[in-house]
C-alpha positions as MATLAB code, in Angstrom:
seq = 'MKNRSGVPDLETVLGHRFQKPELLQRALTHRSQAYEQRLAHPEPGEDAPLDTADSDNEQLEFLGDAILGFLVAEELCRTYPGLREGALTRLRAELVSRHNLGLVAARLNLGEFLLLGRGEERSGGRRNSTLLANCIEAVVAALYLDGGIGPARAFVLREIIEPEAAGLCRKMLHRATISDYKSALQERLQAQKRGQPEYSVKAESGPDHRKRFLVEVAVAKIGAPAKPLARGLGNTKKKAEQEAARRAIIKLERVAPAAKDPEAVAEIDSDE';
ca = [
      19.069    1.892  -38.845;
      16.761    4.303  -40.662;
      13.020    4.547  -40.400;
      10.643    4.352  -43.330;
      11.016    8.054  -44.130;
      14.797    8.241  -43.831;
      14.727   10.483  -40.725;
      17.816   10.558  -38.473;
      19.380    7.344  -37.323;
      17.580    5.793  -34.337;
      20.903    4.898  -32.783;
      21.620    8.627  -32.523;
      18.282    9.151  -30.776;
      19.081    6.320  -28.355;
      22.627    7.565  -27.752;
      24.243    4.197  -28.493;
      25.912    2.663  -31.537;
      25.012   -1.015  -31.600;
      27.725   -3.630  -32.018;
      24.926   -6.087  -32.787;
      22.348   -4.098  -34.788;
      20.170   -7.188  -35.041;
      19.292   -6.645  -31.372;
      17.824   -3.251  -32.156;
      16.085   -4.696  -35.209;
      14.464   -7.341  -33.013;
      13.460   -4.789  -30.370;
      11.513   -2.913  -33.045;
       9.857   -5.987  -34.556;
       6.265   -6.563  -33.513;
       4.911  -10.088  -33.418;
       2.665   -9.377  -36.404;
       5.652   -8.488  -38.597;
       7.638  -11.539  -37.496;
       4.663  -13.790  -38.282;
       4.214  -12.313  -41.750;
       7.916  -12.730  -42.434;
       7.713  -16.416  -41.541;
       4.656  -16.792  -43.779;
       6.494  -15.203  -46.695;
       9.765  -17.072  -46.112;
       9.079  -20.436  -44.445;
      11.942  -22.699  -43.527;
      12.519  -25.609  -45.926;
      10.182  -28.476  -45.091;
       7.798  -26.332  -42.982;
       4.100  -26.661  -43.765;
       3.223  -23.618  -41.643;
       5.288  -21.048  -39.773;
       5.904  -21.707  -36.110;
       4.910  -19.063  -33.584;
       8.405  -18.684  -32.135;
       9.634  -15.887  -29.884;
      13.162  -15.510  -31.261;
      12.333  -13.064  -34.061;
      10.005  -10.531  -32.405;
      10.398   -8.214  -29.409;
       8.302  -10.028  -26.785;
      11.170  -11.703  -24.912;
      13.164   -8.463  -25.014;
      10.120   -6.687  -23.629;
      10.030   -9.179  -20.731;
      13.714   -8.621  -19.962;
      13.490   -4.861  -20.435;
      10.626   -4.617  -17.949;
      12.854   -6.118  -15.231;
      15.870   -3.970  -16.141;
      13.767   -0.816  -16.255;
      12.219   -1.514  -12.850;
      15.663   -2.040  -11.322;
      17.188    1.093  -12.855;
      14.259    3.301  -11.837;
      14.296    1.925   -8.269;
      18.061    2.439   -8.043;
      17.877    6.063   -9.199;
      14.894    6.954   -7.001;
      16.704    5.597   -3.920;
      19.766    7.649   -4.848;
      17.862   10.866   -5.606;
      15.297   10.692   -2.790;
      17.097    8.981    0.098;
      14.483   10.098    2.625;
      11.382    8.769    0.882;
       9.694    5.777    2.449;
       9.071    2.540    0.588;
       5.430    3.361   -0.152;
       6.269    6.685   -1.806;
       9.138    5.145   -3.772;
       6.847    2.365   -4.975;
       4.239    4.861   -6.186;
       6.849    6.924   -8.012;
       8.357    3.876   -9.686;
       4.916    2.651  -10.740;
       4.169    6.002  -12.379;
       7.503    6.150  -14.203;
       7.288    2.618  -15.639;
       3.554    2.760  -16.369;
       2.289    2.040  -19.873;
       1.014    5.619  -20.015;
       4.372    7.219  -19.250;
       6.397    4.839  -21.433;
       3.977    5.485  -24.292;
       4.572    9.225  -23.905;
       8.341    8.685  -23.919;
       8.097    6.604  -27.098;
       5.920    9.243  -28.762;
       8.402   11.977  -27.840;
      11.218    9.944  -29.425;
       9.080    9.319  -32.527;
       9.632    5.609  -31.947;
       6.461    4.671  -33.792;
       8.092    5.569  -37.091;
      10.728    2.893  -36.517;
       8.383    0.053  -35.547;
       8.306   -2.962  -37.853;
       4.647   -3.957  -38.038;
       2.542   -6.425  -39.947;
       0.054   -5.060  -42.449;
      -2.875   -5.559  -40.083;
      -1.243   -3.639  -37.225;
      -0.159   -0.961  -39.681;
      -3.723   -0.448  -40.913;
      -5.121   -0.366  -37.373;
      -2.824    2.480  -36.328;
      -0.200    0.453  -34.474;
       2.407    3.176  -34.825;
       0.299    5.336  -32.510;
      -0.794    2.561  -30.162;
       0.472    3.536  -26.706;
       0.671   -0.080  -25.528;
       2.786   -1.167  -28.513;
       4.993    1.888  -28.047;
       5.456    1.219  -24.318;
       6.317   -2.431  -25.017;
       8.854   -1.301  -27.595;
      10.535    1.027  -25.084;
      11.023   -1.937  -22.738;
      12.432   -4.033  -25.583;
      14.828   -1.225  -26.529;
      16.077   -1.028  -22.922;
      16.827   -4.760  -23.065;
      18.575   -4.407  -26.425;
      20.769   -1.623  -25.036;
      21.654   -3.808  -22.042;
      22.444   -6.914  -24.105;
      24.550   -4.958  -26.581;
      26.471   -2.618  -24.304;
      25.856   -3.639  -20.699;
      24.120   -1.738  -17.937;
      25.801    1.607  -18.774;
      23.979    2.425  -22.028;
      20.695    1.124  -20.611;
      21.079    3.271  -17.479;
      22.006    6.383  -19.478;
      18.918    6.015  -21.684;
      16.554    5.368  -18.772;
      17.885    8.341  -16.807;
      17.810   10.727  -19.741;
      14.508    9.781  -21.328;
      12.344    8.227  -18.598;
      13.400    9.418  -15.142;
      14.811   12.926  -15.433;
      11.949   14.477  -17.450;
       9.245   13.264  -15.034;
      10.475   12.248  -11.563;
      10.491   15.641   -9.823;
       7.095   16.631  -11.228;
       5.558   13.291  -10.283;
       6.921   13.659   -6.767;
       5.256   17.059   -6.390;
       1.951   15.779   -7.777;
       2.080   12.801   -5.454;
       2.443   15.076   -2.436;
      -0.465   17.275   -3.550;
      -2.716   14.253   -4.053;
      -2.225   13.167   -0.428;
      -5.441   12.636    1.502;
      -5.966   14.323    4.863;
      -4.621   11.260    6.637;
      -1.423   11.444    4.564;
      -0.305   15.063    5.000;
       1.987   14.410    7.966;
       3.646   11.462    6.210;
       3.913   13.430    2.965;
       5.569   16.361    4.755;
       8.025   14.081    6.540;
       8.953   12.357    3.261;
       9.476   15.695    1.546;
      11.642   17.133    4.323;
      13.735   13.960    4.475;
      14.235   14.008    0.704;
      15.465   17.605    0.988;
      17.649   16.733    4.014;
      16.020   19.476    6.082;
      15.387   17.546    9.272;
      12.308   16.147   11.034;
       8.947   17.908   11.467;
       7.936   18.681   15.069;
       4.389   19.578   16.132;
       3.430   21.666   19.157;
       0.127   23.026   20.443;
       0.296   26.835   20.546;
      -3.222   27.603   21.781;
      -6.541   26.036   22.798;
      -9.943   27.719   22.739;
     -13.625   26.935   23.238;
     -15.540   24.812   25.772;
     -14.552   21.220   26.420;
     -17.129   19.807   23.997;
     -16.084   22.194   21.182;
     -12.342   22.619   21.613;
     -10.210   24.291   18.945;
      -6.473   23.648   18.763;
      -3.796   25.748   17.093;
      -0.795   23.580   16.175;
       2.517   24.702   14.752;
       4.847   22.478   12.713;
       8.544   23.263   12.729;
      11.651   21.658   11.262;
      14.069   20.300   13.852;
      17.770   20.151   12.973;
      20.550   18.868   15.191;
      22.460   21.739   16.787;
      20.010   24.419   15.637;
      16.695   25.797   16.930;
      13.551   24.476   15.253;
      12.414   26.563   12.291;
       8.617   27.161   12.173;
       6.945   26.220    8.890;
       3.191   26.644    9.285;
       0.226   26.530   11.648;
      -3.120   24.785   11.471;
      -6.462   24.823   13.301;
      -8.636   21.814   14.098;
     -11.228   20.509   16.541;
      -8.749   17.803   17.577;
      -4.984   17.916   17.943;
      -4.651   15.332   15.183;
      -6.693   17.358   12.697;
      -4.796   20.523   13.584;
      -1.495   18.717   12.979;
      -2.735   17.501    9.585;
      -3.831   20.997    8.626;
      -0.468   22.438    9.673;
       1.303   19.769    7.579;
      -0.939   20.537    4.578;
      -0.144   24.243    4.774;
       3.562   23.497    5.161;
       3.559   21.371    1.985;
       1.884   24.182    0.042;
       4.433   26.656    1.356;
       7.391   24.444    0.481;
       5.995   23.846   -2.988;
       5.514   27.560   -3.618;
       8.996   28.513   -2.471;
      10.938   25.530   -3.803;
       9.238   23.661   -6.654;
      12.408   21.661   -7.396;
      11.742   18.942   -4.844;
      14.985   17.087   -5.356;
      17.273   20.093   -4.909;
      17.674   20.791   -1.182;
      19.936   23.765   -1.866;
      17.109   25.517   -3.707;
      14.886   25.606   -0.635;
      14.680   29.135    0.707;
      14.024   30.036    4.290;
      10.321   29.739    5.147;
       8.646   32.117    7.577;
       5.855   30.998    9.848;
       3.256   33.669    9.137;
      -0.004   31.847    8.511;
];
């Protein structure tokens, strides 16, 4: 299937040759185009075209949303086995968001392939991020219905997950609030299979009503001594632990930005 300008075949972009090209045609057909087609070519005996869902991409969008959510959840669990449910949920939400899917569609130049009614065409529908995101979901469903889960999974991995997942994971850790640093550090270390964080008080100073605590966080591995990561100061043990975790996250990010590659993590010293 070619776009209006005769640019390369969309099937090549998607990485799948359709056995039923009408599925791809439907995935690209906006409701406005389907309605205009029914106006121009009504069925014999029809006084007015019916607003049916079998000629536009809305049902495929509904199915594709479910397939996409499953495939993203499956891959995140496989890639980040140590992340807790809350972190996985946030990552999945970012990856399947209208914003991210719209960016994916724009990168694939999908807008040029959309089949729009004249009104949507005039209003800039080919650049509408919501229409583009909906079309991505419909395309995922078309891939699944035509070729099974394999082509759908390959497309989702290549175009939606792999370009963004690692970066989103790093951003998510940096956006942690002060109450989240310990959880964020634990999730990161588990994802990198580096062991559990351990906190210990190294020093106390000041009078009882103005205590200062120096806490060190280290990584504990079975059969090996704990490896210090960072230290933090605070007027309570809890705040000192959070500060140590925050500094450890910064250190890990600086040394090993590829969060999903545990082999890339270099040894971290404890100078702080």
